[in-house]
TORRO-788997 format. One record per residue (C-alpha): x, y, z; residue number from 1; residue in three letters. Coordinates in Angstrom, 3 decimals, always signed. Example, Ala and Ser with C-alpha at 12.3 -4.5 7.8 and 13.67 -1.06 7.14 Angstrom:
<rs>
{{+12.300, -4.500, +7.800}, 1, ALA}
{{+13.670, -1.060, +7.140}, 2, SER}
</rs>
This chain:
<rs>
{{+0.033, -0.003, -0.024}, 1, UNK}
{{+1.346, +3.378, -0.982}, 2, UNK}
{{-0.074, +6.748, +0.266}, 3, UNK}
{{+0.799, +10.302, -0.818}, 4, UNK}
{{-0.693, +13.627, +0.326}, 5, UNK}
{{-0.247, +17.268, -0.367}, 6, UNK}
{{-2.572, +19.615, +1.608}, 7, UNK}
{{-1.774, +22.386, -0.933}, 8, UNK}
{{-3.573, +20.535, -3.720}, 9, UNK}
{{-6.952, +21.706, -2.611}, 10, UNK}
{{-8.010, +25.199, -1.459}, 11, UNK}
{{-11.796, +24.746, -1.099}, 12, UNK}
{{-13.306, +26.634, +1.881}, 13, UNK}
{{-15.668, +23.752, +2.681}, 14, UNK}
{{-18.987, +25.590, +2.300}, 15, UNK}
{{-20.876, +22.539, +1.033}, 16, UNK}
{{-24.302, +24.134, +1.582}, 17, UNK}
{{-23.637, +26.777, -1.100}, 18, UNK}
{{-24.072, +25.937, -4.774}, 19, UNK}
{{-21.205, +28.197, -5.640}, 20, UNK}
{{-17.389, +28.066, -5.223}, 21, UNK}
{{-17.732, +24.329, -5.614}, 22, UNK}
{{-14.906, +21.935, -4.676}, 23, UNK}
{{-14.759, +20.611, -8.224}, 24, UNK}
{{-13.725, +23.921, -9.812}, 25, UNK}
{{-10.238, +24.307, -11.104}, 26, UNK}
{{-9.552, +27.234, -8.745}, 27, UNK}
{{-10.163, +24.890, -5.798}, 28, UNK}
{{-8.141, +21.860, -6.910}, 29, UNK}
{{-4.681, +22.170, -8.422}, 30, UNK}
{{-4.289, +19.548, -11.148}, 31, UNK}
{{-0.563, +20.039, -11.280}, 32, UNK}
{{-0.196, +19.171, -7.521}, 33, UNK}
{{-2.667, +16.247, -8.026}, 34, UNK}
{{-0.479, +14.906, -10.819}, 35, UNK}
{{+2.623, +15.283, -8.597}, 36, UNK}
{{+0.845, +13.132, -5.956}, 37, UNK}
{{-0.054, +10.587, -8.532}, 38, UNK}
{{+3.481, +10.531, -9.869}, 39, UNK}
{{+4.983, +9.969, -6.465}, 40, UNK}
{{+2.463, +7.232, -5.770}, 41, UNK}
{{+3.270, +5.373, -9.017}, 42, UNK}
{{+7.012, +5.594, -8.456}, 43, UNK}
{{+6.846, +4.451, -4.896}, 44, UNK}
{{+4.548, +1.610, -5.723}, 45, UNK}
{{+6.787, +0.245, -8.520}, 46, UNK}
{{+10.261, +1.284, -7.136}, 47, UNK}
{{+11.018, +3.325, -10.185}, 48, UNK}
{{+12.227, +6.885, -10.880}, 49, UNK}
{{+10.201, +7.745, -13.930}, 50, UNK}
{{+6.489, +7.662, -14.460}, 51, UNK}
{{+6.998, +5.919, -17.883}, 52, UNK}
{{+8.920, +3.149, -16.178}, 53, UNK}
{{+6.317, +2.812, -13.468}, 54, UNK}
{{+3.484, +2.274, -15.968}, 55, UNK}
{{+5.529, -0.230, -17.985}, 56, UNK}
{{+6.140, -2.184, -14.815}, 57, UNK}
{{+2.503, -2.050, -13.797}, 58, UNK}
{{+1.327, -3.302, -17.202}, 59, UNK}
{{+3.908, -6.088, -17.323}, 60, UNK}
{{+3.070, -7.187, -13.745}, 61, UNK}
{{-0.624, -7.383, -14.552}, 62, UNK}
{{-0.134, -9.183, -17.885}, 63, UNK}
{{+2.172, -11.780, -16.435}, 64, UNK}
{{+0.013, -12.503, -13.344}, 65, UNK}
{{-3.460, -12.070, -14.760}, 66, UNK}
{{-3.135, -12.888, -18.449}, 67, UNK}
{{-0.222, -15.319, -18.526}, 68, UNK}
{{+1.814, -13.003, -20.806}, 69, UNK}
{{+5.341, -12.699, -19.474}, 70, UNK}
{{+7.222, -9.445, -20.215}, 71, UNK}
{{+4.236, -8.110, -22.097}, 72, UNK}
{{+3.671, -4.334, -21.695}, 73, UNK}
{{+0.894, -2.208, -22.931}, 74, UNK}
{{+0.083, -2.725, -26.613}, 75, UNK}
{{-1.377, -0.017, -28.894}, 76, UNK}
{{-5.072, -0.434, -29.397}, 77, UNK}
{{-5.790, -1.970, -26.028}, 78, UNK}
{{-8.643, -0.158, -24.293}, 79, UNK}
{{-8.435, +1.080, -20.688}, 80, UNK}
{{-11.461, +1.663, -18.547}, 81, UNK}
{{-11.161, +4.329, -15.805}, 82, UNK}
{{-14.003, +3.401, -13.487}, 83, UNK}
{{-14.999, +6.493, -11.410}, 84, UNK}
{{-17.553, +6.996, -8.731}, 85, UNK}
{{-20.388, +9.361, -9.750}, 86, UNK}
{{-22.969, +8.368, -7.201}, 87, UNK}
{{-24.160, +11.891, -6.747}, 88, UNK}
{{-23.766, +13.062, -10.313}, 89, UNK}
{{-26.410, +14.668, -12.540}, 90, UNK}
{{-26.558, +16.208, -15.967}, 91, UNK}
{{-26.797, +19.669, -14.393}, 92, UNK}
{{-24.686, +19.206, -11.267}, 93, UNK}
{{-24.038, +22.369, -9.303}, 94, UNK}
{{-23.976, +20.945, -5.733}, 95, UNK}
{{-21.054, +19.986, -3.553}, 96, UNK}
{{-22.034, +16.343, -2.932}, 97, UNK}
{{-19.126, +13.929, -3.397}, 98, UNK}
{{-18.304, +12.627, -6.867}, 99, UNK}
{{-15.074, +11.787, -8.726}, 100, UNK}
{{-12.860, +14.880, -8.926}, 101, UNK}
{{-12.381, +16.269, -12.443}, 102, UNK}
{{-8.828, +17.175, -11.661}, 103, UNK}
{{-7.967, +13.708, -10.408}, 104, UNK}
{{-9.458, +12.147, -13.448}, 105, UNK}
{{-7.559, +14.555, -15.705}, 106, UNK}
{{-4.340, +13.668, -13.921}, 107, UNK}
{{-4.902, +9.990, -14.599}, 108, UNK}
{{-5.685, +10.643, -18.275}, 109, UNK}
{{-2.558, +12.819, -18.571}, 110, UNK}
{{-0.491, +9.954, -17.132}, 111, UNK}
{{-2.015, +7.417, -19.401}, 112, UNK}
{{-1.554, +9.569, -22.663}, 113, UNK}
{{+1.879, +11.175, -21.877}, 114, UNK}
{{+3.617, +8.433, -19.917}, 115, UNK}
{{+1.877, +5.137, -20.591}, 116, UNK}
{{+1.576, +5.808, -24.339}, 117, UNK}
{{-2.190, +5.221, -24.552}, 118, UNK}
{{-4.154, +6.768, -27.386}, 119, UNK}
{{-6.945, +9.099, -26.327}, 120, UNK}
{{-9.533, +7.046, -28.149}, 121, UNK}
{{-8.533, +3.930, -26.199}, 122, UNK}
{{-9.321, +5.551, -22.814}, 123, UNK}
{{-12.938, +5.260, -21.481}, 124, UNK}
{{-13.918, +7.205, -18.290}, 125, UNK}
{{-17.138, +5.669, -17.022}, 126, UNK}
{{-19.787, +5.157, -14.454}, 127, UNK}
{{-22.339, +3.060, -16.336}, 128, UNK}
{{-25.112, +3.649, -13.738}, 129, UNK}
{{-24.894, +7.482, -13.710}, 130, UNK}
{{-24.631, +10.522, -15.966}, 131, UNK}
{{-21.376, +12.283, -16.428}, 132, UNK}
{{-21.680, +15.804, -14.993}, 133, UNK}
{{-20.820, +18.794, -17.219}, 134, UNK}
{{-17.601, +20.007, -15.501}, 135, UNK}
{{-16.100, +16.537, -15.810}, 136, UNK}
{{-16.791, +16.399, -19.511}, 137, UNK}
{{-15.384, +19.941, -20.189}, 138, UNK}
{{-12.345, +19.456, -17.943}, 139, UNK}
{{-11.231, +16.330, -19.910}, 140, UNK}
{{-12.251, +17.304, -23.422}, 141, UNK}
{{-10.480, +20.620, -23.136}, 142, UNK}
{{-7.266, +18.888, -23.330}, 143, UNK}
{{-8.128, +15.440, -24.767}, 144, UNK}
{{-10.858, +15.681, -27.373}, 145, UNK}
{{-10.869, +12.005, -28.214}, 146, UNK}
{{-11.234, +10.500, -24.639}, 147, UNK}
{{-14.398, +8.627, -24.414}, 148, UNK}
{{-17.020, +8.731, -21.672}, 149, UNK}
{{-19.523, +6.004, -20.826}, 150, UNK}
{{-22.729, +6.762, -18.887}, 151, UNK}
{{-26.033, +5.041, -18.216}, 152, UNK}
{{-28.151, +6.729, -20.808}, 153, UNK}
{{-27.708, +8.505, -24.223}, 154, UNK}
{{-26.355, +12.062, -24.030}, 155, UNK}
{{-28.882, +14.681, -22.833}, 156, UNK}
{{-29.187, +18.065, -24.402}, 157, UNK}
{{-28.407, +19.577, -20.962}, 158, UNK}
{{-24.931, +18.095, -21.140}, 159, UNK}
{{-22.161, +20.048, -22.958}, 160, UNK}
{{-21.084, +18.924, -26.407}, 161, UNK}
{{-17.505, +18.016, -27.231}, 162, UNK}
{{-16.081, +21.441, -28.255}, 163, UNK}
{{-13.723, +19.837, -30.845}, 164, UNK}
{{-16.582, +18.284, -32.759}, 165, UNK}
{{-19.665, +20.366, -31.888}, 166, UNK}
{{-21.593, +17.227, -30.975}, 167, UNK}
{{-21.620, +14.311, -28.541}, 168, UNK}
{{-18.699, +12.505, -30.049}, 169, UNK}
{{-17.006, +10.675, -27.134}, 170, UNK}
{{-20.088, +10.452, -24.914}, 171, UNK}
{{-21.916, +7.114, -25.139}, 172, UNK}
{{-24.437, +5.039, -23.325}, 173, UNK}
{{-23.838, +1.587, -21.800}, 174, UNK}
{{-24.483, -1.242, -24.275}, 175, UNK}
{{-25.595, -4.011, -21.918}, 176, UNK}
{{-24.563, -7.646, -22.865}, 177, UNK}
{{-24.310, -10.836, -20.807}, 178, UNK}
{{-21.011, -10.841, -19.004}, 179, UNK}
{{-21.573, -13.503, -16.392}, 180, UNK}
{{-23.433, -16.823, -16.787}, 181, UNK}
{{-25.057, -18.825, -14.031}, 182, UNK}
{{-28.207, -20.886, -13.496}, 183, UNK}
{{-30.412, -18.341, -11.666}, 184, UNK}
{{-32.448, -17.441, -14.721}, 185, UNK}
{{-34.936, -15.231, -12.885}, 186, UNK}
{{-32.150, -12.651, -12.403}, 187, UNK}
{{-31.158, -12.176, -16.005}, 188, UNK}
{{-30.290, -8.427, -15.496}, 189, UNK}
{{-27.667, -9.425, -12.944}, 190, UNK}
{{-25.731, -11.097, -15.731}, 191, UNK}
{{-25.280, -7.891, -17.679}, 192, UNK}
{{-22.234, -5.765, -18.127}, 193, UNK}
{{-21.555, -2.883, -20.528}, 194, UNK}
{{-20.079, -4.218, -23.805}, 195, UNK}
{{-17.467, -1.366, -23.661}, 196, UNK}
{{-16.193, -2.683, -20.366}, 197, UNK}
{{-16.346, -6.331, -21.284}, 198, UNK}
{{-14.272, -5.661, -24.489}, 199, UNK}
{{-11.630, -3.553, -22.672}, 200, UNK}
{{-8.223, -4.997, -21.733}, 201, UNK}
{{-7.603, -3.132, -18.507}, 202, UNK}
{{-9.644, -1.477, -15.770}, 203, UNK}
{{-8.342, +1.220, -13.381}, 204, UNK}
{{-10.551, +1.377, -10.261}, 205, UNK}
{{-10.438, +5.002, -9.340}, 206, UNK}
{{-12.394, +4.868, -6.074}, 207, UNK}
{{-13.247, +7.626, -3.605}, 208, UNK}
{{-12.560, +8.131, +0.092}, 209, UNK}
{{-16.253, +8.651, +0.892}, 210, UNK}
{{-19.041, +7.091, +2.922}, 211, UNK}
{{-21.429, +5.038, +0.939}, 212, UNK}
{{-24.337, +6.957, +2.459}, 213, UNK}
{{-24.688, +10.739, +2.693}, 214, UNK}
{{-22.247, +12.758, +4.908}, 215, UNK}
{{-24.734, +15.427, +6.122}, 216, UNK}
{{-26.359, +15.473, +9.559}, 217, UNK}
{{-29.770, +16.103, +8.255}, 218, UNK}
{{-29.600, +12.894, +6.180}, 219, UNK}
{{-28.565, +10.579, +8.981}, 220, UNK}
{{-32.001, +9.446, +10.103}, 221, UNK}
{{-32.810, +5.774, +9.636}, 222, UNK}
{{-30.254, +3.857, +7.706}, 223, UNK}
{{-28.585, +6.913, +6.048}, 224, UNK}
{{-25.010, +7.599, +7.163}, 225, UNK}
{{-24.557, +4.130, +8.584}, 226, UNK}
{{-22.182, +2.734, +6.014}, 227, UNK}
{{-18.453, +3.417, +6.332}, 228, UNK}
{{-15.850, +3.612, +3.524}, 229, UNK}
{{-16.713, +1.174, +0.753}, 230, UNK}
{{-14.083, +2.314, -1.725}, 231, UNK}
{{-12.831, -0.125, -4.375}, 232, UNK}
{{-15.305, -3.003, -4.045}, 233, UNK}
{{-18.350, -0.699, -4.140}, 234, UNK}
{{-16.856, +1.258, -7.033}, 235, UNK}
{{-17.291, -1.794, -9.376}, 236, UNK}
{{-21.106, -1.598, -8.953}, 237, UNK}
</rs>
Protein backbone atom coordinates (compact mmCIF):
# COMPACT_ATOMS: atom_id res chain seq x y z
CA UNK A 1 0.00 0.00 0.00
CA UNK A 2 1.33 3.42 -0.97
CA UNK A 3 -0.01 6.76 0.23
CA UNK A 4 0.83 10.31 -0.83
CA UNK A 5 -0.67 13.59 0.37
CA UNK A 6 -0.26 17.28 -0.36
CA UNK A 7 -2.60 19.63 1.56
CA UNK A 8 -1.80 22.40 -0.93
CA UNK A 9 -3.56 20.51 -3.72
CA UNK A 10 -6.97 21.71 -2.55
CA UNK A 11 -8.04 25.20 -1.47
CA UNK A 12 -11.79 24.74 -1.07
CA UNK A 13 -13.30 26.60 1.89
CA UNK A 14 -15.69 23.75 2.67
CA UNK A 15 -18.99 25.59 2.31
CA UNK A 16 -20.89 22.54 1.08
CA UNK A 17 -24.33 24.12 1.56
CA UNK A 18 -23.62 26.78 -1.08
CA UNK A 19 -24.06 25.94 -4.76
CA UNK A 20 -21.16 28.19 -5.66
CA UNK A 21 -17.40 28.10 -5.23
CA UNK A 22 -17.71 24.31 -5.59
CA UNK A 23 -14.91 21.95 -4.63
CA UNK A 24 -14.77 20.61 -8.20
CA UNK A 25 -13.76 23.92 -9.80
CA UNK A 26 -10.20 24.30 -11.11
CA UNK A 27 -9.57 27.22 -8.77
CA UNK A 28 -10.13 24.92 -5.79
CA UNK A 29 -8.15 21.87 -6.87
CA UNK A 30 -4.68 22.20 -8.42
CA UNK A 31 -4.32 19.56 -11.14
CA UNK A 32 -0.53 20.05 -11.26
CA UNK A 33 -0.20 19.18 -7.58
CA UNK A 34 -2.65 16.31 -8.00
CA UNK A 35 -0.48 14.93 -10.80
CA UNK A 36 2.58 15.28 -8.58
CA UNK A 37 0.83 13.19 -5.93
CA UNK A 38 -0.06 10.57 -8.53
CA UNK A 39 3.50 10.55 -9.86
CA UNK A 40 4.97 9.99 -6.39
CA UNK A 41 2.47 7.21 -5.76
CA UNK A 42 3.26 5.42 -9.04
CA UNK A 43 6.98 5.58 -8.50
CA UNK A 44 6.84 4.46 -4.86
CA UNK A 45 4.52 1.60 -5.75
CA UNK A 46 6.81 0.29 -8.47
CA UNK A 47 10.24 1.29 -7.13
CA UNK A 48 11.02 3.33 -10.23
CA UNK A 49 12.27 6.85 -10.84
CA UNK A 50 10.21 7.75 -13.89
CA UNK A 51 6.47 7.62 -14.50
CA UNK A 52 6.98 5.92 -17.88
CA UNK A 53 8.92 3.13 -16.22
CA UNK A 54 6.28 2.85 -13.50
CA UNK A 55 3.46 2.32 -16.00
CA UNK A 56 5.51 -0.19 -17.97
CA UNK A 57 6.17 -2.16 -14.80
CA UNK A 58 2.49 -2.07 -13.80
CA UNK A 59 1.32 -3.35 -17.20
CA UNK A 60 3.94 -6.08 -17.30
CA UNK A 61 3.08 -7.21 -13.76
CA UNK A 62 -0.62 -7.37 -14.58
CA UNK A 63 -0.14 -9.15 -17.89
CA UNK A 64 2.15 -11.78 -16.42
CA UNK A 65 0.03 -12.46 -13.35
CA UNK A 66 -3.48 -12.08 -14.77
CA UNK A 67 -3.13 -12.90 -18.46
CA UNK A 68 -0.19 -15.31 -18.49
CA UNK A 69 1.81 -13.00 -20.75
CA UNK A 70 5.34 -12.68 -19.40
CA UNK A 71 7.22 -9.44 -20.21
CA UNK A 72 4.22 -8.08 -22.11
CA UNK A 73 3.67 -4.35 -21.68
CA UNK A 74 0.86 -2.18 -22.95
CA UNK A 75 0.10 -2.73 -26.63
CA UNK A 76 -1.36 0.00 -28.89
CA UNK A 77 -5.08 -0.42 -29.39
CA UNK A 78 -5.77 -1.98 -26.01
CA UNK A 79 -8.64 -0.17 -24.29
CA UNK A 80 -8.41 1.05 -20.69
CA UNK A 81 -11.48 1.67 -18.57
CA UNK A 82 -11.13 4.33 -15.85
CA UNK A 83 -14.01 3.45 -13.50
CA UNK A 84 -14.98 6.49 -11.45
CA UNK A 85 -17.59 7.01 -8.74
CA UNK A 86 -20.40 9.39 -9.75
CA UNK A 87 -22.98 8.31 -7.21
CA UNK A 88 -24.17 11.91 -6.72
CA UNK A 89 -23.79 13.08 -10.31
CA UNK A 90 -26.41 14.68 -12.53
CA UNK A 91 -26.54 16.23 -16.00
CA UNK A 92 -26.80 19.69 -14.41
CA UNK A 93 -24.67 19.18 -11.28
CA UNK A 94 -24.04 22.35 -9.30
CA UNK A 95 -23.96 20.94 -5.75
CA UNK A 96 -21.08 19.95 -3.51
CA UNK A 97 -22.02 16.33 -2.92
CA UNK A 98 -19.15 13.94 -3.41
CA UNK A 99 -18.27 12.59 -6.85
CA UNK A 100 -15.08 11.81 -8.71
CA UNK A 101 -12.84 14.88 -8.91
CA UNK A 102 -12.35 16.26 -12.45
CA UNK A 103 -8.75 17.20 -11.66
CA UNK A 104 -7.93 13.68 -10.41
CA UNK A 105 -9.47 12.11 -13.50
CA UNK A 106 -7.58 14.57 -15.70
CA UNK A 107 -4.31 13.68 -13.94
CA UNK A 108 -4.92 9.97 -14.60
CA UNK A 109 -5.68 10.65 -18.27
CA UNK A 110 -2.56 12.79 -18.57
CA UNK A 111 -0.51 9.96 -17.12
CA UNK A 112 -2.00 7.41 -19.49
CA UNK A 113 -1.52 9.53 -22.61
CA UNK A 114 1.83 11.17 -21.89
CA UNK A 115 3.59 8.45 -19.88
CA UNK A 116 1.88 5.14 -20.61
CA UNK A 117 1.55 5.81 -24.35
CA UNK A 118 -2.20 5.17 -24.55
CA UNK A 119 -4.13 6.79 -27.41
CA UNK A 120 -6.93 9.09 -26.28
CA UNK A 121 -9.57 7.06 -28.12
CA UNK A 122 -8.56 3.96 -26.14
CA UNK A 123 -9.38 5.56 -22.78
CA UNK A 124 -12.97 5.27 -21.49
CA UNK A 125 -13.92 7.17 -18.33
CA UNK A 126 -17.09 5.63 -16.99
CA UNK A 127 -19.82 5.16 -14.47
CA UNK A 128 -22.36 3.05 -16.31
CA UNK A 129 -25.10 3.67 -13.74
CA UNK A 130 -24.90 7.47 -13.61
CA UNK A 131 -24.67 10.51 -15.92
CA UNK A 132 -21.35 12.28 -16.46
CA UNK A 133 -21.67 15.77 -15.00
CA UNK A 134 -20.81 18.80 -17.18
CA UNK A 135 -17.60 19.97 -15.49
CA UNK A 136 -16.12 16.49 -15.78
CA UNK A 137 -16.75 16.44 -19.52
CA UNK A 138 -15.41 19.92 -20.21
CA UNK A 139 -12.34 19.44 -18.00
CA UNK A 140 -11.17 16.35 -19.88
CA UNK A 141 -12.27 17.32 -23.40
CA UNK A 142 -10.50 20.68 -23.11
CA UNK A 143 -7.17 18.83 -23.31
CA UNK A 144 -8.13 15.41 -24.70
CA UNK A 145 -10.86 15.70 -27.33
CA UNK A 146 -10.87 11.98 -28.18
CA UNK A 147 -11.18 10.52 -24.68
CA UNK A 148 -14.45 8.62 -24.43
CA UNK A 149 -17.05 8.75 -21.66
CA UNK A 150 -19.52 6.01 -20.81
CA UNK A 151 -22.72 6.74 -18.89
CA UNK A 152 -26.03 5.02 -18.22
CA UNK A 153 -28.16 6.76 -20.83
CA UNK A 154 -27.72 8.51 -24.17
CA UNK A 155 -26.38 12.09 -24.07
CA UNK A 156 -28.86 14.64 -22.81
CA UNK A 157 -29.19 18.08 -24.39
CA UNK A 158 -28.43 19.59 -20.97
CA UNK A 159 -24.92 18.11 -21.17
CA UNK A 160 -22.18 20.06 -22.98
CA UNK A 161 -21.08 18.92 -26.42
CA UNK A 162 -17.50 17.99 -27.24
CA UNK A 163 -16.08 21.41 -28.28
CA UNK A 164 -13.72 19.89 -30.85
CA UNK A 165 -16.59 18.29 -32.76
CA UNK A 166 -19.63 20.38 -31.87
CA UNK A 167 -21.61 17.25 -30.99
CA UNK A 168 -21.59 14.35 -28.53
CA UNK A 169 -18.65 12.51 -30.03
CA UNK A 170 -17.02 10.64 -27.14
CA UNK A 171 -20.10 10.44 -24.90
CA UNK A 172 -21.90 7.12 -25.18
CA UNK A 173 -24.44 5.05 -23.29
CA UNK A 174 -23.85 1.60 -21.86
CA UNK A 175 -24.52 -1.25 -24.30
CA UNK A 176 -25.60 -4.03 -21.93
CA UNK A 177 -24.59 -7.58 -22.83
CA UNK A 178 -24.29 -10.83 -20.86
CA UNK A 179 -21.03 -10.84 -18.99
CA UNK A 180 -21.55 -13.53 -16.35
CA UNK A 181 -23.42 -16.81 -16.82
CA UNK A 182 -25.08 -18.79 -14.03
CA UNK A 183 -28.19 -20.88 -13.47
CA UNK A 184 -30.40 -18.33 -11.68
CA UNK A 185 -32.45 -17.49 -14.73
CA UNK A 186 -34.91 -15.26 -12.87
CA UNK A 187 -32.21 -12.63 -12.42
CA UNK A 188 -31.15 -12.12 -16.00
CA UNK A 189 -30.27 -8.44 -15.50
CA UNK A 190 -27.65 -9.39 -12.91
CA UNK A 191 -25.70 -11.09 -15.71
CA UNK A 192 -25.30 -7.91 -17.70
CA UNK A 193 -22.21 -5.75 -18.14
CA UNK A 194 -21.59 -2.89 -20.55
CA UNK A 195 -20.07 -4.20 -23.77
CA UNK A 196 -17.53 -1.38 -23.65
CA UNK A 197 -16.20 -2.70 -20.33
CA UNK A 198 -16.35 -6.35 -21.32
CA UNK A 199 -14.31 -5.65 -24.46
CA UNK A 200 -11.65 -3.57 -22.67
CA UNK A 201 -8.25 -5.01 -21.75
CA UNK A 202 -7.59 -3.08 -18.52
CA UNK A 203 -9.62 -1.41 -15.78
CA UNK A 204 -8.37 1.25 -13.38
CA UNK A 205 -10.57 1.34 -10.28
CA UNK A 206 -10.49 5.03 -9.33
CA UNK A 207 -12.42 4.86 -6.06
CA UNK A 208 -13.29 7.61 -3.59
CA UNK A 209 -12.55 8.14 0.09
CA UNK A 210 -16.22 8.66 0.91
CA UNK A 211 -18.99 7.08 2.93
CA UNK A 212 -21.47 5.06 0.92
CA UNK A 213 -24.35 6.99 2.47
CA UNK A 214 -24.73 10.76 2.73
CA UNK A 215 -22.29 12.76 4.87
CA UNK A 216 -24.71 15.41 6.10
CA UNK A 217 -26.35 15.46 9.54
CA UNK A 218 -29.83 16.09 8.21
CA UNK A 219 -29.61 12.90 6.15
CA UNK A 220 -28.55 10.59 8.98
CA UNK A 221 -31.99 9.45 10.11
CA UNK A 222 -32.84 5.78 9.63
CA UNK A 223 -30.20 3.86 7.72
CA UNK A 224 -28.57 6.90 6.08
CA UNK A 225 -25.01 7.60 7.16
CA UNK A 226 -24.56 4.13 8.63
CA UNK A 227 -22.19 2.73 6.00
CA UNK A 228 -18.47 3.38 6.34
CA UNK A 229 -15.90 3.64 3.54
CA UNK A 230 -16.68 1.14 0.79
CA UNK A 231 -14.06 2.30 -1.73
CA UNK A 232 -12.78 -0.15 -4.37
CA UNK A 233 -15.29 -2.97 -4.07
CA UNK A 234 -18.33 -0.69 -4.13
CA UNK A 235 -16.87 1.29 -7.04
CA UNK A 236 -17.30 -1.77 -9.29
CA UNK A 237 -21.09 -1.59 -8.99
